[in-house]
BANUFI-927685 format. One line per field, with one value per residue: x, y, z of N, C-alpha, C, O in turn; residue number from 0; residue in three letters. Coordinates in steps of 0.02 Angstrom, whole numbers. Example, Ala and Ser with C-alpha at 12.3 -4.5 7.8 and 13.67 -1.06 7.14 Angstrom:
# BANUFI-927685
neast <- 660	642
nnorth <- -284	-112
nup <- 390	354
caeast <- 615	684
canorth <- -225	-53
caup <- 390	357
ceast <- 660	645
cnorth <- -165	2
cup <- 390	394
oeast <- 712	670
onorth <- -166	57
oup <- 423	402
num <- 0	1
residuo <- ALA	SER
//
This chain:
# BANUFI-927685
neast <- -5959	-5843	-5722	-5591	-5578	-5582	-5480	-5406	-5423	-5385	-5249	-5196	-5233	-5159	-5052	-5028	-5069	-4947	-4845	-4883	-4871	-4729	-4692	-4741	-4669	-4544	-4484	-4486	-4396	-4283	-4237	-4266	-4135	-4027	-4074	-4156	-4290	-4382	-4430	-4340	-4212	-4242	-4231	-4120	-4031	-4082	-4057	-3919	-3890	-3956	-3857	-3735	-3791	-3808	-3687	-3598	-3664	-3647	-3508	-3469	-3551	-3489	-3386	-3266	-3286	-3308	-3197	-3078	-3068	-2959	-3015	-3161	-3164	-3205	-3139	-3122	-3206	-3148	-3160	-3136	-3017	-2927	-2947	-2939	-2804	-2800	-2916	-2871	-2778	-2833	-2885	-2966	-2931	-2959	-3104	-3129	-3055	-3146	-3272	-3249	-3210	-3331	-3420	-3385	-3426	-3540	-3595	-3551	-3638	-3768	-3746	-3781	-3916	-3962	-3980	-4087	-4168	-4115	-4107	-4254	-4285	-4202	-4303	-4429	-4398	-4421	-4378	-4307	-4256	-4161	-4078	-4004	-3921	-3862	-3775	-3690	-3593	-3464	-3527	-3654	-3783	-3776	-3765	-3890	-3977	-3938	-3992	-4115	-4163	-4107	-4147	-4258	-4195	-4095	-4170	-4227	-4101	-4030	-4135	-4094	-3968	-3947	-4023	-3918	-3815	-3858	-3884	-3757	-3688	-3633	-3694	-3677	-3535	-3502	-3575	-3501	-3400	-3448	-3486	-3380	-3298	-3387	-3350	-3233	-3147	-3145	-3109	-3221	-3238	-3269	-3421	-3474	-3540	-3552	-3650	-3735	-3623	-3572	-3692	-3697	-3561	-3559	-3688	-3628	-3532	-3584	-3642	-3543	-3473	-3564	-3549	-3430	-3457	-3523	-3436	-3368	-3452	-3451	-3340	-3325	-3449	-3493	-3439	-3445	-3585	-3766	-3845	-3935	-3891	-3753	-3761	-3849	-3771	-3634	-3676	-3670
nnorth <- 1961	1904	1976	1959	1880	1966	2044	1966	1943	2074	2070	1969	2019	2130	2073	2005	2114	2196	2083	2089	2207	2220	2131	2200	2310	2281	2277	2425	2469	2400	2488	2594	2600	2616	2718	2719	2674	2533	2521	2604	2538	2410	2471	2525	2399	2337	2437	2431	2306	2331	2406	2323	2228	2293	2351	2243	2161	2242	2247	2117	2097	2143	2140	2049	2017	1904	1834	1897	1897	1827	1777	1737	1689	1550	1401	1220	1098	1034	904	832	850	748	688	778	792	680	708	828	759	690	797	879	997	1137	1142	1123	1230	1317	1296	1328	1468	1519	1491	1564	1698	1672	1688	1820	1885	1833	1881	2006	2018	1966	2044	2143	2053	1996	2127	2155	2025	2082	2190	2132	2055	1994	2068	2009	2015	2150	2235	2149	2102	2220	2247	2125	2119	2089	2003	1987	2036	1986	1858	1834	1876	1788	1649	1668	1694	1604	1474	1520	1602	1523	1460	1560	1615	1514	1499	1617	1590	1479	1520	1627	1555	1475	1559	1597	1497	1379	1254	1176	1169	1091	976	916	900	805	698	637	612	525	407	373	218	228	181	237	362	526	618	724	874	1023	1143	1128	1154	1279	1362	1345	1394	1516	1584	1564	1656	1763	1782	1790	1911	2004	1986	2035	2170	2215	2205	2300	2417	2413	2431	2564	2659	2790	2842	2735	2693	2736	2903	2851	2726	2767	2847	2742	2628	2687	2716	2582
nup <- -3700	-3597	-3497	-3471	-3594	-3678	-3669	-3699	-3826	-3873	-3871	-3923	-4065	-4078	-4074	-4194	-4284	-4259	-4335	-4451	-4480	-4450	-4576	-4664	-4690	-4719	-4841	-4870	-4767	-4799	-4930	-4881	-4800	-4890	-4967	-5084	-5186	-5202	-5338	-5406	-5374	-5451	-5569	-5603	-5593	-5718	-5804	-5797	-5845	-5976	-6026	-6038	-6127	-6246	-6261	-6276	-6371	-6483	-6488	-6499	-6619	-6728	-6881	-6872	-6728	-6666	-6737	-6739	-6606	-6455	-6349	-6370	-6498	-6604	-6620	-6710	-6627	-6488	-6457	-6586	-6604	-6605	-6749	-6847	-6909	-6980	-7055	-7128	-7195	-7301	-7383	-7337	-7276	-7321	-7334	-7179	-7142	-7196	-7137	-7008	-7022	-7068	-6954	-6863	-6914	-6931	-6788	-6756	-6839	-6794	-6664	-6682	-6736	-6634	-6536	-6506	-6446	-6328	-6263	-6252	-6171	-6053	-6016	-6002	-5891	-5725	-5583	-5448	-5269	-5293	-5232	-5173	-5284	-5318	-5225	-5209	-5309	-5423	-5564	-5530	-5592	-5720	-5696	-5644	-5748	-5840	-5773	-5774	-5902	-5994	-6042	-6137	-6210	-6273	-6365	-6452	-6493	-6567	-6658	-6753	-6763	-6841	-6953	-7025	-7019	-7134	-7230	-7268	-7304	-7246	-7209	-7326	-7334	-7207	-7233	-7332	-7257	-7161	-7240	-7301	-7168	-7105	-7189	-7155	-7084	-6943	-6762	-6631	-6671	-6630	-6605	-6744	-6739	-6771	-6792	-6666	-6587	-6611	-6607	-6474	-6424	-6466	-6396	-6269	-6258	-6285	-6159	-6076	-6131	-6097	-5965	-5940	-5982	-5881	-5755	-5801	-5771	-5632	-5592	-5636	-5595	-5639	-5763	-5833	-5826	-5817	-5737	-5636	-5617	-5568	-5464	-5371	-5373	-5341	-5212	-5151
caeast <- -5888	-5822	-5688	-5518	-5585	-5590	-5415	-5348	-5411	-5343	-5168	-5189	-5241	-5105	-4964	-5038	-5043	-4861	-4822	-4896	-4838	-4664	-4676	-4761	-4617	-4475	-4462	-4475	-4342	-4232	-4259	-4230	-4071	-4005	-4102	-4192	-4357	-4389	-4433	-4279	-4166	-4250	-4228	-4043	-4015	-4099	-4026	-3840	-3906	-3956	-3792	-3704	-3812	-3792	-3601	-3574	-3683	-3605	-3445	-3451	-3596	-3464	-3348	-3203	-3312	-3280	-3135	-3014	-3065	-2938	-3056	-3218	-3174	-3245	-3104	-3143	-3212	-3093	-3176	-3125	-2948	-2894	-2958	-2918	-2752	-2825	-2963	-2838	-2726	-2900	-2917	-3028	-2899	-2999	-3174	-3110	-3042	-3200	-3329	-3236	-3226	-3410	-3459	-3360	-3453	-3627	-3604	-3560	-3710	-3814	-3743	-3801	-3964	-3999	-3965	-4150	-4203	-4088	-4134	-4314	-4294	-4205	-4354	-4481	-4377	-4452	-4303	-4311	-4196	-4148	-4038	-3957	-3894	-3825	-3715	-3654	-3541	-3443	-3561	-3720	-3834	-3781	-3788	-3967	-4023	-3943	-4037	-4185	-4177	-4046	-4188	-4295	-4142	-4074	-4216	-4212	-4039	-4021	-4152	-4074	-3884	-3970	-4027	-3870	-3757	-3895	-3869	-3688	-3677	-3608	-3727	-3653	-3460	-3516	-3594	-3447	-3344	-3470	-3479	-3293	-3291	-3423	-3322	-3178	-3151	-3097	-3170	-3231	-3233	-3298	-3478	-3474	-3597	-3525	-3689	-3734	-3557	-3583	-3755	-3689	-3520	-3589	-3713	-3589	-3476	-3638	-3665	-3478	-3466	-3608	-3515	-3365	-3478	-3554	-3386	-3329	-3486	-3467	-3284	-3314	-3507	-3496	-3413	-3477	-3657	-3809	-3846	-3959	-3841	-3689	-3787	-3852	-3712	-3571	-3664	-3660
canorth <- 1953	1912	2048	1923	1859	2023	2062	1915	1948	2133	2056	1933	2065	2177	2041	1994	2175	2197	2045	2112	2274	2199	2112	2242	2369	2265	2314	2495	2469	2386	2536	2673	2589	2636	2774	2697	2645	2475	2544	2633	2473	2382	2496	2529	2352	2330	2489	2408	2251	2344	2442	2282	2194	2341	2358	2159	2155	2284	2218	2036	2079	2186	2092	2016	2017	1826	1801	1898	1902	1781	1734	1716	1642	1481	1365	1173	1080	1003	845	820	884	694	657	851	788	630	735	859	727	661	849	925	1055	1193	1130	1138	1318	1375	1310	1373	1529	1526	1481	1631	1752	1671	1701	1891	1906	1806	1930	2076	2033	1960	2138	2169	2004	2001	2188	2141	1982	2110	2232	2098	2002	2034	2070	1985	2056	2211	2254	2093	2098	2272	2223	2057	2129	2037	1977	1957	2032	1954	1788	1828	1886	1727	1596	1692	1713	1564	1438	1549	1639	1491	1452	1604	1620	1449	1505	1660	1570	1450	1568	1662	1509	1440	1606	1604	1444	1352	1200	1151	1149	1061	916	892	863	742	644	611	566	448	368	356	176	244	162	268	422	590	641	796	924	1091	1177	1140	1179	1356	1382	1331	1436	1580	1601	1562	1699	1840	1803	1815	1971	2038	1991	2090	2251	2222	2217	2381	2482	2409	2464	2638	2672	2848	2847	2668	2700	2809	2924	2807	2670	2809	2850	2675	2586	2696	2704	2527
caup <- -3699	-3524	-3487	-3494	-3654	-3706	-3651	-3724	-3895	-3902	-3862	-3976	-4125	-4059	-4097	-4264	-4311	-4265	-4356	-4513	-4510	-4482	-4643	-4738	-4683	-4722	-4922	-4852	-4722	-4847	-4970	-4844	-4785	-4945	-4990	-5147	-5189	-5225	-5402	-5451	-5367	-5510	-5628	-5591	-5605	-5773	-5853	-5819	-5892	-6048	-6075	-6047	-6169	-6283	-6273	-6297	-6443	-6531	-6510	-6544	-6675	-6777	-6934	-6826	-6667	-6646	-6774	-6708	-6529	-6464	-6288	-6403	-6557	-6609	-6657	-6704	-6552	-6455	-6461	-6647	-6630	-6623	-6804	-6868	-6960	-7024	-7114	-7183	-7254	-7353	-7420	-7302	-7240	-7353	-7294	-7109	-7120	-7205	-7082	-6957	-7027	-7072	-6873	-6822	-6956	-6932	-6719	-6763	-6874	-6757	-6613	-6697	-6732	-6563	-6479	-6487	-6411	-6277	-6230	-6234	-6114	-5987	-6022	-5970	-5836	-5651	-5524	-5375	-5233	-5326	-5180	-5161	-5337	-5327	-5165	-5231	-5346	-5480	-5613	-5487	-5618	-5790	-5673	-5634	-5812	-5871	-5758	-5765	-5971	-6030	-6070	-6183	-6252	-6313	-6423	-6508	-6515	-6616	-6734	-6766	-6780	-6902	-7005	-7026	-7048	-7184	-7289	-7264	-7357	-7190	-7217	-7378	-7309	-7160	-7261	-7372	-7204	-7132	-7293	-7289	-7105	-7083	-7225	-7129	-7066	-6874	-6706	-6595	-6692	-6594	-6656	-6766	-6698	-6775	-6777	-6602	-6548	-6636	-6548	-6387	-6409	-6474	-6332	-6204	-6264	-6285	-6097	-6042	-6142	-6063	-5879	-5933	-5968	-5803	-5717	-5800	-5761	-5578	-5576	-5627	-5610	-5643	-5825	-5882	-5806	-5831	-5695	-5599	-5606	-5538	-5422	-5333	-5371	-5314	-5133	-5133
ceast <- -5852	-5742	-5608	-5523	-5559	-5530	-5361	-5355	-5380	-5273	-5149	-5175	-5186	-5027	-4983	-5035	-4972	-4827	-4821	-4865	-4767	-4641	-4687	-4703	-4536	-4443	-4433	-4404	-4272	-4207	-4216	-4167	-4017	-4023	-4122	-4256	-4346	-4372	-4383	-4217	-4161	-4228	-4157	-4006	-4026	-4061	-3948	-3848	-3910	-3894	-3760	-3728	-3767	-3728	-3583	-3610	-3659	-3543	-3431	-3491	-3550	-3418	-3279	-3239	-3285	-3217	-3089	-3010	-3018	-2965	-3124	-3231	-3177	-3190	-3130	-3154	-3162	-3097	-3160	-3054	-2908	-2904	-2943	-2849	-2781	-2888	-2932	-2797	-2776	-2917	-2959	-3005	-2942	-3074	-3169	-3102	-3127	-3274	-3314	-3234	-3288	-3452	-3435	-3409	-3524	-3635	-3591	-3615	-3756	-3797	-3784	-3883	-4006	-3999	-4052	-4177	-4180	-4101	-4219	-4331	-4269	-4260	-4403	-4468	-4382	-4385	-4327	-4228	-4147	-4072	-3956	-3906	-3847	-3779	-3681	-3595	-3520	-3483	-3606	-3776	-3842	-3797	-3865	-4003	-4010	-3983	-4092	-4212	-4161	-4095	-4242	-4255	-4101	-4092	-4203	-4153	-4031	-4050	-4103	-3993	-3896	-3978	-3966	-3810	-3800	-3871	-3797	-3647	-3633	-3613	-3675	-3582	-3451	-3539	-3547	-3403	-3380	-3473	-3414	-3287	-3320	-3387	-3275	-3179	-3111	-3144	-3165	-3227	-3288	-3381	-3468	-3540	-3578	-3603	-3717	-3685	-3565	-3627	-3721	-3621	-3531	-3621	-3690	-3544	-3519	-3640	-3588	-3470	-3511	-3585	-3470	-3391	-3492	-3508	-3347	-3379	-3476	-3401	-3299	-3395	-3536	-3492	-3450	-3555	-3698	-3796	-3874	-3902	-3772	-3713	-3809	-3798	-3637	-3590	-3653	-3610
cnorth <- 1959	1965	2009	1912	1916	2065	2034	1927	2011	2109	2030	1972	2118	2150	2044	2068	2190	2165	2070	2169	2276	2177	2166	2304	2353	2285	2378	2498	2467	2453	2591	2664	2634	2701	2786	2677	2583	2461	2553	2580	2430	2412	2506	2461	2339	2374	2466	2335	2276	2374	2377	2236	2240	2346	2282	2127	2175	2272	2153	2042	2107	2130	2092	2012	1948	1802	1830	1926	1818	1736	1706	1679	1572	1444	1304	1148	1031	923	810	835	809	676	737	837	731	673	779	818	682	729	875	969	1112	1200	1145	1202	1348	1346	1328	1441	1552	1509	1538	1695	1740	1696	1786	1906	1886	1853	2005	2084	2010	1999	2146	2118	2012	2078	2172	2097	2048	2150	2181	2046	2048	2015	2054	2015	2090	2223	2215	2089	2151	2264	2177	2073	2100	2059	1955	1984	1986	1871	1784	1820	1810	1666	1626	1693	1645	1523	1462	1584	1597	1451	1509	1614	1587	1468	1561	1634	1540	1463	1609	1610	1477	1491	1626	1542	1371	1269	1149	1134	1104	987	883	874	802	689	609	579	532	405	338	286	189	208	212	350	469	599	707	832	998	1150	1190	1188	1247	1386	1372	1387	1487	1618	1617	1637	1779	1852	1828	1884	2021	2047	2036	2149	2243	2254	2285	2431	2476	2448	2537	2659	2741	2869	2789	2658	2747	2847	2889	2765	2723	2807	2806	2632	2608	2701	2646	2512
cup <- -3637	-3555	-3510	-3565	-3704	-3715	-3704	-3803	-3933	-3916	-3926	-4054	-4118	-4086	-4164	-4292	-4331	-4319	-4435	-4542	-4527	-4543	-4690	-4753	-4701	-4784	-4897	-4821	-4766	-4900	-4928	-4838	-4834	-4979	-5072	-5146	-5210	-5304	-5437	-5435	-5446	-5568	-5643	-5618	-5688	-5831	-5860	-5850	-5983	-6083	-6081	-6095	-6243	-6307	-6322	-6360	-6501	-6525	-6533	-6611	-6742	-6817	-6883	-6748	-6622	-6675	-6760	-6619	-6505	-6385	-6335	-6460	-6566	-6666	-6663	-6626	-6537	-6464	-6537	-6655	-6631	-6701	-6861	-6913	-6998	-7086	-7156	-7214	-7307	-7382	-7378	-7270	-7248	-7315	-7221	-7093	-7141	-7157	-7026	-6945	-7042	-6999	-6845	-6854	-6931	-6834	-6717	-6784	-6827	-6700	-6616	-6705	-6664	-6498	-6443	-6445	-6351	-6227	-6205	-6173	-6051	-5974	-5971	-5911	-5777	-5627	-5469	-5330	-5256	-5279	-5163	-5204	-5339	-5269	-5177	-5269	-5398	-5536	-5595	-5550	-5686	-5753	-5655	-5693	-5844	-5848	-5771	-5853	-6011	-6067	-6142	-6239	-6293	-6368	-6471	-6533	-6580	-6661	-6784	-6790	-6828	-6959	-7038	-7051	-7132	-7243	-7303	-7303	-7308	-7187	-7273	-7365	-7260	-7188	-7303	-7325	-7188	-7183	-7282	-7226	-7095	-7120	-7208	-7074	-6986	-6824	-6668	-6609	-6654	-6643	-6672	-6762	-6718	-6756	-6700	-6574	-6562	-6607	-6470	-6366	-6398	-6429	-6289	-6225	-6251	-6207	-6064	-6059	-6106	-5976	-5870	-5934	-5904	-5770	-5709	-5779	-5668	-5556	-5576	-5644	-5650	-5725	-5858	-5883	-5837	-5748	-5621	-5576	-5549	-5472	-5357	-5317	-5340	-5233	-5103	-5096
oeast <- -5830	-5721	-5575	-5477	-5525	-5525	-5311	-5306	-5359	-5243	-5108	-5128	-5175	-4975	-4955	-4988	-4944	-4786	-4772	-4843	-4739	-4586	-4656	-4694	-4487	-4386	-4372	-4359	-4226	-4146	-4161	-4131	-3977	-3984	-4112	-4277	-4293	-4333	-4372	-4172	-4113	-4208	-4137	-3959	-3975	-4040	-3915	-3800	-3882	-3880	-3752	-3684	-3718	-3714	-3563	-3589	-3651	-3513	-3390	-3477	-3570	-3410	-3251	-3196	-3255	-3183	-3038	-2969	-3036	-2944	-3134	-3281	-3144	-3191	-3177	-3123	-3139	-3049	-3177	-3030	-2853	-2856	-2939	-2842	-2784	-2895	-2951	-2776	-2751	-2971	-3003	-3043	-2964	-3095	-3210	-3130	-3158	-3322	-3359	-3245	-3300	-3513	-3468	-3427	-3561	-3689	-3623	-3649	-3793	-3851	-3807	-3913	-4062	-4012	-4072	-4214	-4220	-4103	-4239	-4372	-4310	-4274	-4412	-4509	-4362	-4348	-4371	-4172	-4090	-4017	-3898	-3850	-3791	-3726	-3625	-3545	-3567	-3481	-3623	-3821	-3894	-3835	-3894	-4047	-4055	-4008	-4131	-4272	-4199	-4093	-4258	-4274	-4071	-4056	-4171	-4148	-4026	-4020	-4081	-3965	-3862	-3955	-3981	-3769	-3765	-3843	-3782	-3589	-3608	-3569	-3646	-3566	-3398	-3514	-3551	-3362	-3352	-3461	-3407	-3270	-3293	-3383	-3261	-3210	-3057	-3204	-3111	-3214	-3346	-3389	-3454	-3591	-3593	-3602	-3722	-3695	-3565	-3612	-3734	-3621	-3523	-3601	-3707	-3529	-3500	-3640	-3582	-3461	-3489	-3597	-3459	-3366	-3458	-3516	-3316	-3358	-3492	-3404	-3289	-3408	-3588	-3534	-3483	-3585	-3678	-3753	-3847	-3872	-3754	-3689	-3793	-3782	-3594	-3546	-3633	-3601
onorth <- 2014	1979	2029	1932	1909	2111	2054	1924	2013	2126	2050	1961	2150	2177	2088	2076	2196	2197	2071	2182	2304	2193	2177	2335	2390	2307	2390	2527	2509	2460	2617	2706	2676	2732	2835	2661	2575	2421	2523	2576	2419	2379	2492	2464	2330	2354	2475	2313	2252	2372	2365	2196	2224	2345	2273	2079	2145	2295	2137	2004	2096	2076	2143	1997	1944	1759	1795	1958	1763	1680	1645	1647	1536	1450	1302	1168	992	886	751	833	811	642	726	879	741	662	782	838	644	726	901	994	1140	1246	1186	1231	1390	1383	1345	1472	1610	1516	1563	1739	1785	1723	1817	1944	1933	1873	2043	2135	2028	1989	2152	2140	2035	2078	2178	2113	2062	2151	2193	2006	2106	1967	2088	2029	2070	2216	2230	2075	2137	2291	2182	2039	2080	2116	1903	1942	1958	1831	1730	1777	1776	1630	1581	1693	1629	1532	1424	1594	1621	1419	1503	1622	1616	1467	1547	1663	1558	1436	1624	1624	1460	1471	1668	1543	1322	1229	1097	1078	1073	939	822	831	748	632	556	520	485	350	283	295	163	203	240	392	449	588	748	809	1039	1191	1246	1243	1281	1438	1405	1418	1516	1674	1667	1666	1830	1909	1880	1923	2076	2094	2069	2192	2279	2312	2314	2487	2526	2490	2571	2674	2744	2907	2799	2625	2791	2829	2896	2772	2701	2769	2824	2606	2569	2695	2643	2454
oup <- -3621	-3611	-3558	-3601	-3755	-3756	-3733	-3841	-3991	-3966	-3967	-4092	-4170	-4105	-4198	-4330	-4386	-4352	-4471	-4598	-4575	-4566	-4742	-4806	-4700	-4785	-4899	-4851	-4770	-4903	-4936	-4864	-4814	-5015	-5108	-5090	-5240	-5330	-5490	-5478	-5483	-5616	-5700	-5658	-5721	-5886	-5911	-5881	-6032	-6143	-6141	-6113	-6277	-6367	-6379	-6393	-6554	-6573	-6576	-6657	-6799	-6789	-6863	-6706	-6568	-6647	-6763	-6586	-6528	-6368	-6330	-6474	-6528	-6727	-6623	-6577	-6579	-6475	-6540	-6712	-6660	-6720	-6922	-6957	-7059	-7147	-7215	-7269	-7348	-7412	-7411	-7229	-7198	-7280	-7200	-7046	-7108	-7148	-6987	-6893	-7029	-6995	-6799	-6814	-6914	-6819	-6675	-6750	-6813	-6679	-6573	-6688	-6646	-6439	-6385	-6401	-6310	-6166	-6147	-6131	-6007	-5914	-5912	-5888	-5769	-5642	-5442	-5351	-5247	-5305	-5150	-5183	-5359	-5286	-5152	-5259	-5432	-5558	-5622	-5556	-5704	-5780	-5653	-5702	-5868	-5891	-5785	-5866	-6058	-6128	-6187	-6297	-6342	-6406	-6523	-6594	-6634	-6715	-6840	-6836	-6876	-7009	-7095	-7095	-7180	-7294	-7345	-7324	-7337	-7172	-7257	-7387	-7261	-7159	-7309	-7343	-7198	-7163	-7252	-7225	-7067	-7092	-7232	-7022	-6973	-6834	-6663	-6565	-6650	-6703	-6628	-6788	-6675	-6711	-6676	-6547	-6510	-6578	-6420	-6313	-6344	-6413	-6258	-6173	-6223	-6184	-6031	-6013	-6089	-5938	-5819	-5898	-5868	-5751	-5664	-5767	-5636	-5512	-5526	-5702	-5683	-5749	-5909	-5925	-5876	-5708	-5566	-5522	-5495	-5429	-5301	-5263	-5321	-5191	-5045	-5078
num <- 0	1	2	3	4	5	6	7	8	9	10	11	12	13	14	15	16	17	18	19	20	21	22	23	24	25	26	27	28	29	30	31	32	33	34	35	36	37	38	39	40	41	42	43	44	45	46	47	48	49	50	51	52	53	54	55	56	57	58	59	60	61	62	63	64	65	66	67	68	69	70	71	72	73	74	75	76	77	78	79	80	81	82	83	84	85	86	87	88	89	90	91	92	93	94	95	96	97	98	99	100	101	102	103	104	105	106	107	108	109	110	111	112	113	114	115	116	117	118	119	120	121	122	123	124	125	126	127	128	129	130	131	132	133	134	135	136	137	138	139	140	141	142	143	144	145	146	147	148	149	150	151	152	153	154	155	156	157	158	159	160	161	162	163	164	165	166	167	168	169	170	171	172	173	174	175	176	177	178	179	180	181	182	183	184	185	186	187	188	189	190	191	192	193	194	195	196	197	198	199	200	201	202	203	204	205	206	207	208	209	210	211	212	213	214	215	216	217	218	219	220	221	222	223	224	225	226	227	228	229	230	231	232	233	234	235
residuo <- MET	PRO	ARG	PHE	LEU	MET	ILE	PHE	ALA	ILE	ALA	LEU	GLY	SER	VAL	ALA	CYS	SER	ASN	LEU	ASN	GLN	VAL	LEU	ASP	THR	GLY	ALA	GLN	VAL	SER	GLN	ALA	VAL	GLY	TYR	SER	PRO	ALA	GLN	LEU	ASN	SER	ALA	VAL	LYS	GLU	ALA	LEU	GLN	LEU	SER	VAL	THR	ARG	ALA	THR	ASP	GLN	LEU	GLY	GLN	SER	GLY	GLY	TYR	THR	GLN	ASN	ASN	ARG	TRP	ARG	LEU	GLY	LEU	PRO	GLU	SER	VAL	GLU	PRO	VAL	VAL	GLY	THR	LEU	ARG	GLN	LEU	GLY	LEU	GLY	GLY	PRO	LEU	ASP	GLU	VAL	GLU	LYS	LEU	MET	ASN	ARG	GLY	ALA	GLU	LEU	ALA	ALA	ALA	GLU	ALA	LYS	LEU	VAL	PHE	LEU	GLN	ALA	VAL	LYS	ASP	MET	PRO	VAL	GLN	ASP	ALA	ILE	GLY	ILE	ILE	ARG	SER	GLY	GLY	THR	ALA	ALA	THR	ASP	TYR	PHE	ARG	SER	ALA	THR	GLU	ALA	GLN	LEU	THR	VAL	ARG	TYR	LYS	SER	ILE	MET	GLN	ASN	GLN	LEU	GLN	GLN	LEU	GLY	PHE	TYR	LYS	GLN	TYR	GLN	GLN	VAL	LEU	ASN	THR	TYR	LYS	ALA	ILE	PRO	LEU	ALA	ASN	LYS	PRO	GLU	LEU	ASP	PHE	GLU	GLN	TYR	ALA	VAL	ASN	ARG	GLY	LEU	ALA	ALA	LEU	TYR	GLY	GLN	ILE	ALA	GLU	GLU	GLU	GLN	LYS	ILE	ARG	ALA	ASN	PRO	VAL	GLU	GLN	GLY	SER	ALA	LEU	ILE	ALA	ALA	ILE	PHE	THR	LYS	GLN
//
């Protein structure tokens, strides 16, 4: 090979090698900058989520977890409020109150049962940009968890919620309300779908409470978190 071509090839190889090493070292440099390996950062994010999930499901899954919670209590859907007065005048006040009570009790039982499902989802979740999640603050871990798992957890949670509502006798009360509602000669009546409403609101409350628990951990990682969380989150 001519001498100038050999020199050119060596130069290109050096540049390529330099670029490759730069790419390979990026993750290590980020980790070294904060003093922890990618595996430790991932573990810290998952531990924070596991604690948040456990505390949220334990709180909402107890008796009164939804019913006595001003923030998460499931009231009747806002869309049906315009016709609630009419329904009560037709003698459905009792069934409506019972439906509301059963929605909340169903959500409490579903939260308790969903605990292991949520914890498994955290365990199986691949974590991208752990250091970004840690440094972002607020509810970044919960937001990431929700974006990564909501589709699959909605399906699982809905099945759990439906089963609990069935056992509580919710559908019998709900059908009584539906039958009378359908017979009311009102124009532009809103659709009554208390089941889907209960599923959506119950699940949203779970994510909301998980986010609150994450914020508590970030505010006081030493007392609210684990040893790893305290070390990594405090350092950030």
